[in-house]
N, C-alpha and C positions, 0 to 999 in steps of 0.2 A: 504493499500499500503506500502511495505516495503521502508524505507528511506535510506537503505544501498546503498553505492556507487557501484552499480553492474547492469549489462545489463541483464534484466530479460528474454529476448527473445534470448540471445546468442549473439555471435560476429556478428557485421555487416560484409559485405563481399562485393563481386563484385556488389551487387544490392543496394549498398548505395552511396549517394553523400554528400559532405559537402557543406551546403548552408550557406555562410558567408554574414551576413546582414549588408549592409551599412556602412562598414568601410571606410568612405570617408573623404577627406580633411575638408569638411565643418563641420564635427562633431570632428575633431581631432585638428583643428587650432582655433584661436582666433575669433570665431564668436558667435553670440547669441545662437546657437545650440550646442556649444561645450560640449563634454562629457568629464569632467575633468579626469575620471579614465580609459578612453580608453586605455591609455598607460600601465596601470596596467595588463589588460587582453591580451594585444598585443602579448607578448611571447608565450602564450599558442595557440592563433589562428595561429600564425607563424609556431609553431611546427606542428599542425594538417595540415596546408596547405602544409608545405614542405614534409610531409609524404605522401600526397595524392593530390598533386597539379592538376593531370589530372582528379581528382574526385571532384574538387572544382568549385563552381560557386559563384562569388561575385555579390550580388545585388547592385544596385545603385539607390537610391531615387533621381529622377529628379525633382527639384522644378519648379515652373512657371517661364517663361521667364521674366515677369515684374508684378508689383503690380497690383491686381485686375483681373488677368487672372484666368480662371478656371470656372467650372460649380458649381452653388449653393453655398454651404458652403465653397467649396474650394476658391471661389472668395473672400469671407470674410477673409478666412485664410491668403491668400496672401496680403490682404490689411493690416492685423495685422503685418504680417512678411515680409513686403516689403524688409527689409535688407537681407533676405535669398533668394531672386529671383536671377536668373542667371545674369540679367542686373546688379544688385548690387554686387553680389559676384564675377562674373567672372566664365566663363566656366571651368576653370581649377580646381575650388574647388569642383566640382561634381566627380572628379577623385578618384579612389581608393587610400589610402595613399601609398606612395612609398614602404614602407617595404613589403607590399603585392602585389602592382602592378607588382613587378618583377617576379611573378609567372605566369603572363598572357602573352602568353600562356605557358603551356597547360591549366592552369585554364581559365575559361570563365567569361564573364560579362553578367549580365542580368539587363535591366534597367526597372524601374517601376515609374509611376507618383503618385502613391498612397502608403500607408503603406504596403499593401499586394502585394506580386509578383504573386498571383494567380488571381487577379482581372483583367479582361479585357486582359489577356495574354493567351499564349498557353503553359505555363510552364508545367502544368499537363500532356499535351499530349507529350511534349518533354521527360519528365522523363519516363512516361509509355512506350513510344516507344523505350526508351533505356533499358527497363526492370528494372527500378529503382523502389524499393518498400519502400527504407528507406532514410529518410532525417536527417542528422546531422546538428544541427543549433548552429551557434556561432554569435557574432557581437552585434549590438545595434540597437534600445534601447530595453532593456529587456521588458519594459512595453508599447512599442508602436509598432514598426516595427518587432521586434521579436515575439511579441504576435500575430501580424497578420499573420506572417509567419507560426508560430506553428499552429494556428487555421485552417489555410487553409490546411496544411499538414494533420491535423486530419480529417477535412471534407472530403478530397479526399481519405482518408483510407491509408495513408502512415504511416509507423512506424516513429515515431518522437523521436529523442534523442536531448536532450538539454545538452550542455556542460557548466556546472554551473560556472566554473571558466574561461570561454571564453565568458561571457555575460557582457555587461556594460549598464549603463544608466546615465543620468544627474541628477537623483534624487534618492537617496538612499532609502528613505522611500517607494516609489513605486516599486523600484527594489526588495526590500526585500518582499514586499507584493505579487508581482507577483511570485517570487520563492516560496512563500508559496503556492499560488494557483497551480502552476506547479506540486509541489510534493504532494499536498493533494487533489486536485479536478480532476486531470487527470491522475489518477493512472494507468489506464488500457491502455492509449493511449500515454502517454509521459513518457520516461525514462530520469532521471536526474543523470548525472554521471560527474565525473572529467575528465580533459584531460588525466591524466595518465591512468585512467581506460579505456577510449576510445582507446588511442594508443596501450596499451598492448593487446587489443582484435582485432583492426581493422589493420590487417597486409597484406591484399591483395593490390597488387600494380598494 
């Protein structure tokens, strides 16, 4: 795979959507899940969203209401992360951060109780019904929910474009490791480009 900053399959167009992953207050503010450099990539995400707000979908990760809620290992997960349940955080913390929330509408929200937006949802059918064949992915975390979003897009046969300078994580080491995986192991199904390269090519409104 070429590691050049280029869109191998040409410019995305009317059949593309921007899927912005979990840019929520609980990841931006002072919580145990804070992504310290979310603010670093935010200007790029704003640029993409502002250019194509009507083609943007913001996913929101919805945690359990209270400690111990959930099935199987999710129950144990929320026993460990009781501080990140809605009862402890407050419902306002699941909202998209204000800098991006202002684009809704025309941008849309899509809620999910797990890492992947494709699991237990009709997102695939919604996009195919709208003749979407390309998913442009930004947001966080690179090594968790972005990974799940990308893998689902690949499995469903969508063209997947990752915007490398519009992704963030709370762990630099695993962010870097996943970027290496994206660029080296998914060469036929994932294109990794910068914000500038994307916006220069994605001109449909």
